[in-house]
C-alpha positions as CSV (number, residue, x, y, z in Angstrom):
1,X,0.0,0.0,0.0
2,X,1.5,3.3,-1.0
3,X,0.1,6.8,-0.5
4,X,-1.0,8.9,-3.4
5,X,-1.0,9.9,-5.0
6,X,-2.4,11.7,-7.0
7,X,-0.5,11.7,-8.4
8,X,0.0,11.1,-4.4
9,X,-1.2,12.0,-5.9
10,X,-2.7,14.0,-7.9
11,X,-0.1,13.3,-7.3
12,X,1.3,15.6,-9.3
13,X,-1.4,17.8,-7.3
14,X,-0.3,21.0,-8.7
15,X,-0.6,23.4,-5.9
16,X,1.9,26.3,-5.3
17,X,0.0,29.6,-5.5
18,X,1.1,33.1,-4.5
19,X,-0.6,33.9,-1.2
20,X,-1.1,37.6,-2.0
21,X,-1.2,39.9,-5.1
22,X,2.2,41.2,-6.2
23,X,2.7,44.1,-8.6
24,X,4.1,43.5,-12.1
25,X,7.8,43.3,-12.3
26,X,10.3,43.6,-15.1
27,X,10.8,40.7,-17.4
28,X,14.2,40.0,-15.9
29,X,12.8,39.5,-12.4
30,X,13.4,36.1,-10.8
31,X,10.9,34.7,-8.4
32,X,11.2,31.9,-5.7
33,X,8.2,30.2,-4.2
34,X,8.5,28.5,-0.8
35,X,6.0,26.1,0.8
36,X,4.6,27.7,3.9
37,X,4.9,24.4,5.9
38,X,8.6,24.1,5.5
39,X,10.6,24.9,8.5
40,X,12.8,28.0,8.4
41,X,15.9,25.8,8.1
42,X,14.3,24.0,5.2
43,X,13.4,27.3,3.5
44,X,17.0,28.5,4.0
45,X,18.2,25.2,2.5
46,X,16.2,25.8,-0.7
47,X,17.5,29.4,-1.0
48,X,21.1,28.1,-0.7
49,X,20.3,25.4,-3.3
50,X,18.9,28.1,-5.7
51,X,22.1,30.2,-4.8
52,X,20.0,33.3,-4.1
53,X,18.9,35.5,-1.2
54,X,16.0,37.8,-0.7
55,X,17.8,40.8,-2.2
56,X,18.1,39.0,-5.6
57,X,14.6,37.5,-6.0
58,X,11.0,38.1,-5.2
59,X,9.8,35.5,-2.7
60,X,6.3,34.1,-2.5
61,X,5.1,32.0,0.4
62,X,2.5,29.4,-0.7
63,X,-0.1,28.1,1.7
64,X,-2.3,25.0,1.8
65,X,-5.4,27.2,1.4
66,X,-3.9,28.5,-1.9
67,X,-3.6,24.9,-3.0
68,X,-7.2,24.2,-2.1
69,X,-8.4,27.3,-3.9
70,X,-6.8,26.2,-7.2
71,X,-7.0,22.4,-7.1
72,X,-10.4,21.6,-5.6
73,X,-12.0,21.4,-9.1
74,X,-9.7,18.6,-10.1
75,X,-8.5,16.9,-6.9
76,X,-10.6,15.8,-3.8
77,X,-9.8,17.8,-0.7
78,X,-8.5,14.7,1.1
79,X,-5.9,14.2,-1.6
80,X,-4.8,17.8,-1.5
81,X,-3.7,17.3,2.1
82,X,-3.0,19.9,4.8
83,X,0.5,21.0,4.1
84,X,2.5,22.8,1.4
85,X,6.2,22.0,1.0
86,X,7.1,22.2,-2.7
87,X,9.3,25.1,-4.0
88,X,10.1,26.6,-7.4
89,X,12.5,29.1,-8.9
90,X,11.4,30.8,-12.1
91,X,13.0,33.2,-14.6
92,X,11.3,34.4,-17.7
93,X,13.5,34.5,-20.8
94,X,13.2,36.0,-24.3
95,X,13.9,32.7,-26.3
96,X,14.9,29.1,-25.9
97,X,11.6,27.6,-25.0
98,X,10.9,26.1,-21.6
99,X,13.8,24.7,-19.7
100,X,13.2,22.8,-16.5
101,X,15.4,21.3,-13.8
102,X,13.9,19.2,-10.9
103,X,15.3,17.9,-7.7
104,X,13.7,15.5,-5.2
105,X,10.6,15.1,-7.3
106,X,9.7,11.5,-7.8
107,X,6.3,11.7,-9.5
108,X,6.3,14.8,-11.6
109,X,9.2,14.9,-14.2
110,X,10.9,17.9,-15.8
111,X,9.4,17.0,-19.1
112,X,5.9,16.8,-17.7
113,X,6.3,20.3,-16.3
114,X,7.7,21.7,-19.5
115,X,5.0,20.4,-21.8
116,X,2.2,21.2,-19.4
117,X,3.6,24.6,-18.7
118,X,3.4,25.3,-22.5
119,X,-0.3,24.6,-22.3
120,X,-0.7,27.4,-19.7
121,X,0.5,29.9,-22.3
122,X,4.2,30.2,-21.3
123,X,6.6,30.2,-24.2
124,X,10.0,30.9,-22.8
125,X,11.3,30.6,-19.3
126,X,13.7,28.7,-17.0
127,X,12.3,26.7,-14.1
128,X,13.8,24.8,-11.1
129,X,11.2,22.8,-9.1
130,X,12.6,21.2,-6.0
131,X,12.1,20.3,-2.3
132,X,14.6,19.7,0.5
133,X,13.4,16.1,0.8
134,X,11.8,13.7,-1.7
135,X,8.2,14.6,-2.7
136,X,5.9,13.9,-5.6
137,X,6.1,17.4,-7.1
138,X,2.4,17.6,-7.8
139,X,2.5,21.0,-6.1
140,X,4.9,22.5,-8.6
141,X,2.9,23.6,-11.7
142,X,0.5,26.2,-10.3
143,X,3.3,27.8,-8.2
144,X,5.5,28.0,-11.3
145,X,2.7,29.6,-13.3
146,X,2.1,32.2,-10.5
147,X,5.8,32.9,-10.2
148,X,6.0,33.4,-13.9
149,X,3.1,35.9,-13.8
150,X,4.8,37.8,-11.0
151,X,8.2,37.8,-12.7
152,X,7.0,38.7,-16.1
153,X,4.1,41.0,-15.3
154,X,2.0,39.0,-17.7
155,X,-1.3,37.4,-16.6
156,X,-1.8,34.0,-18.2
157,X,-5.1,33.1,-19.7
158,X,-7.3,31.6,-17.0
159,X,-8.7,28.9,-19.2
160,X,-5.2,27.8,-20.4
161,X,-4.0,27.7,-16.8
162,X,-6.9,25.4,-15.9
163,X,-6.2,23.2,-18.9
164,X,-2.6,23.0,-17.8
165,X,-3.6,21.8,-14.3
166,X,-6.0,19.3,-15.9
167,X,-3.2,18.1,-18.2
168,X,-0.9,17.4,-15.3
169,X,-3.6,15.3,-13.6
170,X,-4.4,13.4,-16.7
171,X,-0.7,12.8,-17.5
172,X,-0.1,11.7,-13.9
173,X,-3.0,9.2,-13.9
174,X,-1.9,7.8,-17.2
175,X,1.7,7.4,-15.9
176,X,0.4,5.0,-13.4
177,X,-0.5,2.6,-16.3
178,X,2.3,3.2,-18.8
179,X,5.1,5.1,-17.0
180,X,6.1,8.7,-16.8
181,X,7.9,9.0,-20.2
182,X,5.3,7.2,-22.2
183,X,2.4,9.1,-20.6
184,X,4.2,12.4,-21.3
185,X,4.9,11.2,-24.9
186,X,1.2,10.5,-25.7
187,X,0.0,13.9,-24.5
188,X,3.0,15.9,-25.9
189,X,3.0,14.2,-29.3
190,X,-0.8,14.5,-29.7
191,X,-0.6,18.2,-28.8
192,X,2.1,18.7,-31.5
193,X,0.0,17.0,-34.2
194,X,-3.3,18.7,-33.2
195,X,-1.9,22.2,-32.8
196,X,0.4,22.1,-35.8
197,X,-2.4,20.7,-38.0
198,X,-5.2,22.8,-36.5
199,X,-7.2,19.6,-35.8
200,X,-10.4,20.2,-33.8
201,X,-12.6,17.3,-34.9
202,X,-13.2,14.9,-32.0
203,X,-12.9,11.7,-34.1
204,X,-9.6,12.9,-35.6
205,X,-8.2,13.7,-32.2
206,X,-9.3,10.2,-31.0
207,X,-7.5,8.6,-33.9
208,X,-4.4,10.6,-33.3
209,X,-4.2,9.4,-29.7
210,X,-4.9,5.8,-30.5
211,X,-2.3,5.8,-33.3
212,X,0.4,7.2,-31.0
213,X,-0.4,4.6,-28.3
214,X,-0.3,1.8,-30.9
215,X,2.9,3.0,-32.5
216,X,4.6,3.0,-29.1
217,X,3.1,-0.3,-27.9
218,X,1.2,1.4,-25.1
219,X,-1.9,-0.1,-23.6
220,X,-4.4,2.7,-22.7
221,X,-7.8,1.7,-21.3
222,X,-11.0,3.3,-22.5
223,X,-11.5,5.5,-19.5
224,X,-8.0,7.0,-19.7
225,X,-8.4,7.4,-23.5
226,X,-11.6,9.3,-23.1
227,X,-10.0,11.7,-20.6
228,X,-7.0,12.3,-22.9
229,X,-9.3,13.0,-25.9
230,X,-11.5,15.3,-23.8
231,X,-8.5,17.3,-22.6
232,X,-7.0,17.6,-26.1
233,X,-10.4,18.7,-27.6
234,X,-10.4,21.6,-25.1
235,X,-6.8,22.4,-25.9
236,X,-7.5,22.4,-29.6
237,X,-10.2,25.1,-29.2
238,X,-7.7,27.6,-27.7
239,X,-5.8,30.1,-29.8
240,X,-2.3,28.7,-29.3
241,X,0.5,29.8,-31.5
242,X,2.2,26.6,-32.4
243,X,5.4,28.3,-33.5
244,X,5.9,29.6,-30.0
245,X,5.4,26.2,-28.5
246,X,7.3,24.2,-31.1
247,X,10.8,24.3,-29.5
248,X,9.6,23.1,-26.1
249,X,7.4,20.4,-27.4
250,X,10.0,19.0,-29.8
251,X,12.6,19.0,-27.0
252,X,10.2,17.1,-24.8
253,X,9.6,14.6,-27.6
254,X,13.3,13.9,-28.0
255,X,13.7,13.5,-24.3
256,X,10.9,11.0,-23.6
257,X,11.2,8.9,-26.8
258,X,15.0,8.5,-26.4
259,X,15.7,9.8,-29.9
260,X,18.5,11.9,-28.6
261,X,20.9,11.6,-25.7
262,X,22.6,14.1,-23.5
263,X,25.5,14.2,-25.9
264,X,23.3,15.5,-28.7
265,X,22.6,18.7,-26.9
266,X,24.7,21.7,-27.8
267,X,26.8,22.8,-24.9
268,X,26.4,26.4,-23.8
269,X,29.3,28.4,-25.2
270,X,28.5,31.6,-23.3
271,X,27.7,33.6,-26.5
272,X,24.0,33.9,-25.6
273,X,23.7,36.5,-22.9
274,X,20.5,34.9,-21.7
275,X,22.3,31.7,-20.9
276,X,25.1,33.4,-18.9
277,X,22.7,33.8,-16.0
278,X,20.9,30.5,-16.4
279,X,19.2,29.4,-13.2
280,X,18.9,25.7,-14.3
281,X,22.7,25.5,-14.5
282,X,23.7,27.6,-11.5
283,X,22.6,25.5,-8.5
284,X,24.4,24.3,-5.4
285,X,23.8,20.6,-5.8
286,X,25.8,19.8,-2.6
287,X,23.1,21.4,-0.5
288,X,20.5,18.6,-0.9
289,X,23.0,15.9,-0.2
290,X,23.4,12.6,-1.9
291,X,20.9,10.3,-3.7
292,X,18.8,13.2,-4.9
293,X,16.4,12.3,-7.7
294,X,17.0,14.9,-10.4
295,X,15.9,15.6,-14.0
296,X,16.6,18.2,-16.7
297,X,15.0,18.9,-20.0
298,X,18.5,19.9,-21.2
299,X,20.2,16.7,-20.1
300,X,18.0,13.6,-20.3
301,X,20.8,11.4,-19.0
302,X,20.5,13.1,-15.6
303,X,17.3,11.3,-14.8
304,X,18.7,7.9,-15.7
305,X,21.8,8.6,-13.6
306,X,19.8,9.5,-10.5
307,X,16.7,7.5,-10.7
308,X,17.0,4.8,-13.4
309,X,14.8,4.2,-16.4
310,X,11.3,5.3,-15.6
311,X,8.5,3.1,-16.7
312,X,5.2,1.6,-15.6
313,X,7.3,-1.2,-13.9
314,X,10.0,0.9,-12.3
315,X,8.0,3.4,-10.4
316,X,8.4,5.7,-7.5
317,X,5.7,6.2,-4.9
318,X,4.2,9.6,-4.4
319,X,5.4,11.5,-1.3
320,X,3.4,11.5,1.8
321,X,4.9,13.6,4.6
322,X,7.9,15.6,5.3
323,X,9.8,13.2,7.4
324,X,12.8,13.3,5.1
325,X,12.8,9.6,4.3
326,X,15.3,8.4,1.8
327,X,12.7,7.3,-0.7
328,X,14.0,4.0,-1.9
329,X,13.1,3.0,-5.4
330,X,10.2,0.6,-5.5
331,X,10.4,-1.8,-8.4
332,X,7.5,-3.4,-10.2
333,X,4.8,-1.6,-8.2
334,X,2.2,-0.1,-10.5
335,X,0.2,2.5,-8.7
336,X,-3.5,3.2,-8.8
337,X,-4.8,6.5,-9.9
338,X,-4.0,9.6,-7.9
339,X,-4.1,7.9,-4.6
340,X,-0.8,6.3,-5.3
341,X,-1.7,3.0,-3.7
342,X,-0.1,-0.1,-5.0
343,X,-2.1,-2.7,-6.8
344,X,-2.4,-5.9,-4.7
345,X,-0.2,-8.7,-5.9
346,X,0.3,-11.5,-3.4
347,X,1.5,-14.0,-5.9
348,X,4.8,-15.4,-4.7
349,X,4.8,-13.3,-1.5
350,X,5.8,-14.7,1.8
351,X,2.9,-14.5,4.2
352,X,3.1,-11.7,6.8
353,X,2.1,-12.6,10.4
354,X,2.0,-10.6,13.6
355,X,4.8,-12.9,15.0
356,X,7.1,-11.6,12.3
357,X,6.9,-8.0,13.6
358,X,9.5,-6.5,15.9
359,X,8.8,-5.8,19.5
360,X,7.5,-2.2,19.2
361,X,5.5,-2.9,16.1
362,X,3.9,-6.0,17.7
363,X,2.8,-3.9,20.6
364,X,1.1,-1.4,18.2
365,X,-0.5,-4.3,16.3
366,X,-1.8,-5.8,19.5
367,X,-3.3,-2.5,20.6
368,X,-5.0,-2.1,17.2
369,X,-6.3,-5.7,17.4
370,X,-7.9,-4.9,20.8
371,X,-9.5,-1.7,19.3
372,X,-10.9,-3.5,16.3
373,X,-12.3,-6.2,18.5
374,X,-14.0,-3.6,20.6
375,X,-15.2,-1.1,17.9
376,X,-16.3,-3.6,15.2
377,X,-17.2,-6.8,17.2
378,X,-18.8,-5.1,20.1
379,X,-16.3,-6.0,22.9
380,X,-17.0,-3.1,25.2
381,X,-14.2,-4.0,27.6
382,X,-11.6,-4.2,24.9
383,X,-12.7,-0.9,23.4
384,X,-12.7,0.9,26.7
385,X,-9.2,-0.4,27.4
386,X,-7.8,0.6,24.0
387,X,-9.4,4.0,23.9
388,X,-9.7,5.0,27.6
389,X,-13.3,4.4,28.2
390,X,-14.6,4.9,24.7
391,X,-17.8,3.1,23.5
392,X,-18.7,1.8,20.0
393,X,-20.2,4.4,17.6
394,X,-21.9,1.9,15.3
395,X,-23.4,-1.6,16.0
396,X,-22.4,-4.2,13.4
397,X,-23.7,-7.7,12.9
398,X,-21.3,-10.5,13.9
399,X,-20.1,-11.4,10.4
400,X,-19.6,-7.8,9.3
401,X,-17.7,-6.9,12.5
402,X,-15.5,-9.9,12.1
403,X,-14.7,-9.2,8.4
404,X,-14.1,-5.5,9.1
405,X,-11.7,-6.3,11.9
406,X,-9.7,-8.7,9.7
407,X,-9.6,-6.3,6.8
408,X,-8.3,-3.3,8.9
409,X,-5.8,-5.4,10.7
410,X,-4.5,-6.9,7.5
411,X,-3.8,-3.5,6.1
412,X,-2.1,-2.3,9.3
413,X,0.0,-5.5,9.4
414,X,1.3,-4.8,5.9
415,X,2.2,-1.2,6.8
416,X,4.0,-2.3,10.0
417,X,5.8,-5.2,8.3
418,X,7.1,-3.5,5.2
419,X,5.3,-0.7,3.4
420,X,6.1,2.2,5.8
421,X,9.9,1.5,5.5
422,X,9.9,2.5,1.8
423,X,7.3,5.2,2.1
424,X,8.2,8.7,0.6
425,X,6.8,11.9,1.9
426,X,4.5,14.2,-0.1
427,X,3.3,17.8,0.0
428,X,-0.3,16.5,0.0
429,X,0.0,14.6,3.3
430,X,-2.3,15.0,6.2
431,X,0.2,13.6,8.7
432,X,3.8,13.8,9.6
433,X,3.9,10.0,10.3
434,X,4.1,7.8,7.2
435,X,2.1,5.0,8.8
436,X,-0.8,7.4,9.4
437,X,-0.8,8.7,5.9
438,X,-0.9,5.1,4.6
439,X,-3.6,4.1,7.1
440,X,-5.7,7.0,6.1
441,X,-5.7,6.0,2.4
442,X,-6.5,2.4,3.3
443,X,-9.3,3.4,5.7
444,X,-10.9,5.8,3.2
445,X,-11.3,2.9,0.8
446,X,-12.4,0.3,3.4
447,X,-15.1,2.6,4.8
448,X,-16.3,3.6,1.3
449,X,-15.2,7.3,1.4
450,X,-13.1,6.8,-1.8
451,X,-13.4,4.3,-4.6
452,X,-12.0,0.9,-3.7
453,X,-10.8,-0.8,-6.9
454,X,-8.8,-3.5,-5.1
455,X,-11.4,-6.1,-6.1
456,X,-12.3,-6.9,-2.5
457,X,-16.0,-7.1,-1.5
458,X,-17.7,-4.1,0.1
459,X,-17.8,-5.2,3.8
460,X,-20.1,-2.3,4.8
461,X,-22.6,-2.5,1.9
462,X,-25.5,-2.5,4.4
463,X,-24.3,0.5,6.4
464,X,-25.4,4.0,5.7
465,X,-23.0,6.7,4.6
466,X,-23.3,8.3,8.0
467,X,-22.4,5.1,9.8
468,X,-19.4,4.5,7.5
469,X,-18.2,8.1,8.2
470,X,-18.5,7.5,12.0
471,X,-16.6,4.2,11.8
472,X,-13.8,5.9,9.7
473,X,-13.6,8.9,12.0
474,X,-13.4,6.7,15.1
475,X,-10.8,4.4,13.5
476,X,-8.5,7.3,12.5
477,X,-8.9,8.8,16.0
478,X,-7.6,5.6,17.5
479,X,-4.6,5.4,15.1
480,X,-3.9,9.1,15.6
481,X,-3.7,8.5,19.3
482,X,-1.4,5.6,18.7
483,X,1.1,7.8,16.9
484,X,0.5,11.0,18.8
485,X,-1.0,13.1,16.0
486,X,-4.4,14.6,15.5
487,X,-6.1,15.8,12.3
488,X,-9.7,16.9,12.1
489,X,-12.0,14.5,10.3
490,X,-13.0,15.3,6.7
491,X,-16.7,15.4,7.6
492,X,-16.0,17.9,10.4
493,X,-13.9,20.1,8.0
494,X,-16.7,20.0,5.3
495,X,-19.5,20.7,7.8
496,X,-17.6,23.7,9.3
497,X,-16.7,25.0,5.9
498,X,-20.4,24.8,4.8
499,X,-21.5,26.7,7.9
500,X,-18.8,29.4,8.2
501,X,-17.2,29.5,4.8
502,X,-13.8,28.8,6.4
503,X,-12.0,25.8,7.8
504,X,-11.3,27.0,11.3
505,X,-10.2,24.5,13.9
506,X,-12.9,23.2,16.2
507,X,-12.6,21.2,19.4
508,X,-14.4,18.1,18.1
509,X,-15.8,16.2,21.1
510,X,-14.6,12.9,19.7
511,X,-11.0,14.2,19.8
512,X,-10.8,14.8,23.5
513,X,-9.5,11.3,24.1
514,X,-6.6,11.4,21.8
515,X,-3.3,11.0,23.8
516,X,-0.8,13.7,23.2
517,X,2.2,11.4,23.7
518,X,4.7,10.9,21.0
519,X,4.8,7.6,19.3
520,X,7.8,6.5,21.3
521,X,6.3,7.5,24.6
522,X,3.1,5.7,23.7
523,X,4.9,2.5,22.9
524,X,6.1,2.4,26.5
525,X,2.6,2.7,27.9
526,X,1.2,-0.2,25.9
527,X,0.9,-3.1,28.4
528,X,2.5,-6.4,27.5
529,X,0.0,-9.1,26.5
């Protein structure tokens, strides 16, 4: 089980927005966006990586509310998360197309950003999208667009910006099936053919996409195909100047199809004044440490050197917190839509049992088992012991309670035994703790709050939506207490938003029993069985 995605994720997620209006600046202005939820040390790290200070650039701080304002039309609120950590450095240029460098982004690639940014109406600029720790990068695109507007003094067309956001989501979802490069290639190549040939007929667009997929041996299901065609139909109706986009789109095509290598690119000889101050080449790479996943539209070999060949089989999980985990590569794990959860595949796996857990993990599992027995199977004594006097919020029949307990414990056992160790943090996370982010995704599916396409039967088919929500809320309250974190339930957030128009914190009664101990302290308080 891996956290979103979606693109988390999406994603890819696309969230950095300027938190306040900024007057127009000269074309040569450079702008840095910093995620509001980074610590001051992390913000300083990014400034050192960009090799700038506040006297050299305009700095925009991006908040989670900015993300919600600009992403809610495309991404559910629960997938947007509660924190903003992605950063960007943008410099408009007079020529050269769109050049992108990325660092510590494992879901959004430099080529995805370049081709998608062209859809927003940007023709020439340099971009660095990065984070002090590994994240998905779904928060980069909108922040880049806003930084470009601030730096250039040019307001991009609203419809084109929305299409760019939609394109990032569609590309990211497609990448779960066919891989990052192939997904980028389909969208990018189709845009080239449609815009250069002024194709607007829906059937012609459909045939173009199908032919590209077939020529590249890509398997695209009908649902994804329809989303791609719908996106491209809308793009075709805009007044794009293909000549202004051509250089960027052709460069992306070369990068993702492998028709050219890093050796084929002309090295900068310094004659072009615009390249003497290139932000994509003037970075302090030592600041972010070793094992940084990097990418560059100007050097395709960089991605291969730092993260290997990217495909539907060699894939990286979307980020889910800012714990600074090392983000190991996860091989042969296709991800599911924007949630980023792995497709179940137990064939050939060694069975995981509670006895295989370490001492601390086993204590957590035993505590969860007692809670599940109490909350789902009606054992009042077990529930009161596991949650300090709590009582069950919903009464389930014997079979349903037993099945629900087994399903929840099975997901938690997987996380404790293996999954959390290779989990990568994301700027769309609700929690700091990887286990909680992964549990939240799993519980949202189990309790029917998001689509569960795992193929497992709906255990709670006879329960009302309100009962499912109560069970989900109470389950996450328990696990939050187990790890010493607390996040308001989605239903509470939505109810408060509807009533007040804001998402102010409330002292939800059901949260009074959450222990404030850290995970380590809480371990010590769990009694031995």
